[in-house]
C-alpha positions as CSV (number, residue, x, y, z in Angstrom):
1,X,154.2,-21.4,10.3
2,X,153.6,-21.0,14.4
3,X,157.2,-22.6,15.0
4,X,158.3,-19.7,12.9
5,X,156.3,-16.8,15.2
6,X,157.3,-18.9,18.6
7,X,161.1,-18.5,16.9
8,X,160.8,-14.9,16.7
9,X,158.8,-13.9,20.2
10,X,162.0,-16.2,21.9
11,X,164.4,-14.4,20.2
12,X,163.2,-11.0,20.6
13,X,162.7,-11.8,24.5
14,X,166.4,-13.1,24.6
15,X,167.7,-9.5,22.8
16,X,165.3,-7.5,25.4
17,X,166.4,-9.7,28.4
18,X,170.0,-8.5,27.8
19,X,169.5,-5.1,29.1
20,X,167.8,-3.3,31.8
21,X,164.3,-2.0,32.2
22,X,165.3,1.3,31.8
23,X,162.2,3.7,31.2
24,X,162.3,6.2,28.5
25,X,162.0,9.9,29.9
26,X,161.5,11.4,26.7
27,X,160.9,10.7,23.2
28,X,162.6,12.9,20.2
29,X,163.0,12.1,16.9
30,X,164.2,9.0,16.0
31,X,166.2,9.0,19.2
32,X,164.8,5.1,20.0
33,X,163.5,2.0,18.1
34,X,161.8,-0.3,18.5
35,X,160.4,-4.3,16.9
36,X,157.0,-5.3,17.3
37,X,155.5,-8.9,15.6
38,X,151.9,-8.8,15.8
39,X,148.5,-11.4,14.8
40,X,145.4,-10.1,13.3
41,X,142.7,-9.5,10.6
42,X,145.8,-9.3,8.5
43,X,147.8,-12.3,9.5
44,X,150.7,-12.3,10.5
45,X,153.3,-9.0,10.6
46,X,156.1,-7.1,11.8
47,X,156.9,-3.3,12.4
48,X,159.8,-1.4,12.9
49,X,158.8,2.2,14.8
50,X,160.6,5.4,16.0
51,X,159.0,8.3,18.1
52,X,159.2,11.8,16.6
53,X,158.1,13.4,19.9
54,X,156.1,12.6,22.9
55,X,152.9,12.8,21.2
56,X,153.8,11.2,17.6
57,X,155.5,7.9,16.6
58,X,156.1,6.6,12.9
59,X,155.9,2.6,12.0
60,X,156.1,0.7,9.2
61,X,156.0,-2.9,8.4
62,X,154.8,-6.0,6.8
63,X,151.5,-8.3,6.8
64,X,150.8,-11.2,5.0
65,X,148.3,-14.3,5.7
66,X,150.4,-17.3,4.8
67,X,148.7,-19.4,2.0
68,X,148.0,-22.4,2.9
69,X,145.9,-21.3,5.6
70,X,142.4,-20.4,4.1
71,X,142.6,-22.6,0.6
72,X,138.8,-24.0,-0.5
73,X,137.7,-25.9,-3.3
74,X,135.2,-26.6,-5.0
75,X,133.8,-28.0,-7.9
76,X,133.4,-26.2,-11.8
77,X,132.7,-27.7,-15.1
78,X,134.9,-27.2,-17.9
79,X,134.3,-27.7,-22.2
80,X,136.5,-29.9,-24.1
81,X,136.2,-32.2,-27.5
82,X,133.8,-29.9,-28.7
83,X,131.5,-29.4,-25.7
84,X,131.6,-32.3,-24.0
85,X,131.2,-31.6,-20.4
86,X,133.2,-33.0,-17.3
87,X,133.8,-32.0,-13.6
88,X,136.9,-31.0,-11.8
89,X,138.7,-29.2,-8.9
90,X,139.5,-25.3,-8.5
91,X,140.8,-24.0,-5.4
92,X,140.4,-20.5,-4.0
93,X,143.7,-18.9,-2.3
94,X,143.6,-15.9,0.2
95,X,146.6,-13.8,-1.5
96,X,146.9,-10.6,1.6
97,X,150.3,-9.1,2.1
98,X,151.0,-5.6,2.3
99,X,153.5,-3.2,3.8
100,X,152.5,-0.2,5.8
101,X,153.7,2.9,6.6
102,X,151.4,4.5,9.7
103,X,151.8,7.6,12.0
104,X,150.6,7.1,15.7
105,X,149.3,10.5,17.7
106,X,149.0,10.4,21.4
107,X,147.0,13.3,22.7
108,X,148.7,12.9,25.9
109,X,152.5,12.8,26.8
110,X,152.5,9.2,28.9
111,X,149.1,8.0,27.5
112,X,149.3,4.6,25.6
113,X,145.6,5.6,23.6
114,X,146.5,7.0,20.1
115,X,144.9,7.9,16.8
116,X,146.4,6.3,13.4
117,X,146.3,7.2,10.1
118,X,148.5,6.1,7.1
119,X,148.5,3.7,4.1
120,X,148.9,-0.1,3.3
121,X,150.6,-0.9,-0.1
122,X,150.3,-4.2,-1.7
123,X,149.1,-7.3,-3.6
124,X,145.9,-6.8,-6.0
125,X,144.5,-9.8,-6.0
126,X,143.3,-10.7,-2.8
127,X,141.9,-14.0,-4.2
128,X,143.6,-16.0,-6.5
129,X,141.2,-19.6,-8.0
130,X,142.6,-22.0,-10.6
131,X,141.9,-25.4,-11.4
132,X,144.0,-28.0,-9.3
133,X,144.6,-30.3,-12.2
134,X,145.8,-28.9,-15.7
135,X,143.3,-29.2,-18.3
136,X,144.9,-29.7,-21.8
137,X,143.6,-29.5,-25.4
138,X,141.0,-27.2,-24.7
139,X,139.9,-25.6,-28.3
140,X,139.5,-21.5,-28.8
141,X,135.8,-20.7,-26.7
142,X,136.0,-23.7,-24.5
143,X,137.0,-23.0,-20.5
144,X,136.2,-23.8,-17.1
145,X,132.6,-22.8,-16.4
146,X,132.5,-21.0,-12.8
147,X,128.7,-19.8,-12.2
148,X,128.0,-18.5,-15.0
149,X,130.9,-17.4,-16.7
150,X,133.4,-19.3,-18.8
151,X,136.9,-18.4,-17.6
152,X,139.9,-19.7,-20.5
153,X,142.1,-22.0,-20.3
154,X,146.0,-21.0,-20.8
155,X,148.5,-22.9,-22.7
156,X,149.6,-24.3,-19.5
157,X,146.1,-26.0,-18.8
158,X,145.4,-23.7,-15.9
159,X,142.3,-21.0,-16.1
160,X,142.9,-18.6,-13.7
161,X,140.4,-15.9,-11.9
162,X,141.2,-13.2,-9.2
163,X,139.2,-10.8,-7.0
164,X,140.9,-7.5,-7.2
165,X,141.2,-4.8,-5.0
166,X,143.7,-1.3,-4.9
167,X,147.2,-1.5,-4.7
168,X,147.2,1.8,-2.3
169,X,144.9,1.8,0.5
170,X,144.1,4.5,3.0
171,X,144.2,3.5,6.8
172,X,142.6,4.9,9.3
173,X,141.8,3.7,13.5
174,X,142.6,4.1,17.3
175,X,144.4,2.0,19.4
176,X,146.4,1.4,23.1
177,X,149.9,0.9,23.6
178,X,152.7,2.5,22.1
179,X,154.7,1.5,18.7
180,X,157.8,1.9,21.1
181,X,157.7,1.5,24.6
182,X,158.4,3.5,27.5
183,X,160.1,0.5,29.2
184,X,161.7,-2.4,27.1
185,X,158.7,-4.6,26.2
186,X,154.7,-3.8,25.8
187,X,151.7,-5.4,24.3
188,X,149.5,-2.7,22.0
189,X,146.1,-3.6,19.6
190,X,144.7,-1.5,17.1
191,X,141.5,-1.8,15.4
192,X,140.9,0.3,12.4
193,X,139.7,0.2,8.7
194,X,141.5,-0.5,5.3
195,X,139.8,1.2,2.4
196,X,140.6,-0.7,-0.6
197,X,137.9,0.3,-2.8
198,X,135.3,-1.8,-4.6
199,X,136.5,-5.4,-5.2
200,X,136.8,-6.6,-9.0
201,X,136.4,-10.0,-10.6
202,X,139.0,-10.6,-13.3
203,X,139.8,-13.9,-15.2
204,X,141.4,-15.9,-18.3
205,X,139.5,-14.1,-21.3
206,X,138.1,-17.3,-23.0
207,X,138.9,-15.9,-26.4
208,X,142.1,-15.6,-26.0
209,X,143.3,-16.9,-22.5
210,X,146.5,-15.3,-22.1
211,X,144.5,-12.0,-21.9
212,X,143.6,-11.3,-17.6
213,X,139.9,-9.5,-18.5
214,X,137.9,-7.6,-16.3
215,X,134.6,-9.5,-15.5
216,X,131.4,-7.3,-15.3
217,X,127.9,-8.3,-13.5
218,X,126.3,-8.1,-16.9
219,X,128.6,-11.3,-18.0
220,X,127.8,-13.8,-15.3
221,X,124.3,-13.2,-15.3
222,X,120.7,-13.3,-13.1
223,X,121.9,-16.0,-11.0
224,X,125.2,-14.1,-9.8
225,X,124.1,-10.3,-9.5
226,X,123.0,-11.2,-5.7
227,X,126.6,-11.7,-5.1
228,X,127.8,-8.9,-6.9
229,X,126.0,-6.7,-5.2
230,X,127.4,-7.6,-2.1
231,X,130.7,-7.9,-3.5
232,X,130.6,-4.0,-4.4
233,X,129.5,-3.0,-1.2
234,X,132.4,-4.5,0.2
235,X,135.0,-1.2,0.1
236,X,136.5,-0.9,3.2
237,X,138.3,-3.7,5.3
238,X,138.1,-4.2,9.0
239,X,141.5,-4.3,11.3
240,X,142.3,-5.6,14.5
241,X,145.9,-6.3,15.5
242,X,147.3,-7.2,18.9
243,X,151.5,-7.0,18.5
244,X,154.4,-7.4,21.2
245,X,156.8,-4.9,20.3
246,X,160.2,-4.3,22.2
247,X,162.3,-1.6,22.3
248,X,165.6,-2.0,20.9
249,X,167.5,1.4,22.2
């Protein structure tokens, strides 16, 4: 993934280097276009941007966390053969990936400072967890025990659980640096919050493993109650992104 990002940046600089460093005198409705690549709390991403006036710009793109970046493993028990318990490894994987559509508002004609509003639209399953090795032969009512909750094992031998957020996530923030540079290349950054609602826990139903159901605080017992209280309060996601922008025309 690092090699891919270096390749993209190198190609962008090569293309931009073919043009003279001509400053923009006036931004109009879609009269210029830029491409940006960035890194931040939403992972790696790219955007294309267009000016609307000297005071407004529209940008949209996609950001994601490579699946191999965050994959912690932990031990869990599972029931089999009439209640005998054994241990297995469970792997959790960050599954963040969202398209975005944002509008920047510049209070001054020449300033790079901006306010931003818009939304992200993407994956519901923020974190996915499942056993590393398939478990076969589980009977109805048996499953993978995570904490005080039993997750059903599907026909393929995998018990699945996930932390889910909303697909549609409004965003507000501020930053510095124009998405469409006055010159050919610039750096910008954005700081804001994504509103993704109260996270929910879902898992395979132990009675019918092919059914994916919502898990409640009541289902998991008293020991897990404090974790539920913390999880329910994480309704926003802080965002900080640094981006290299190159104006194409």
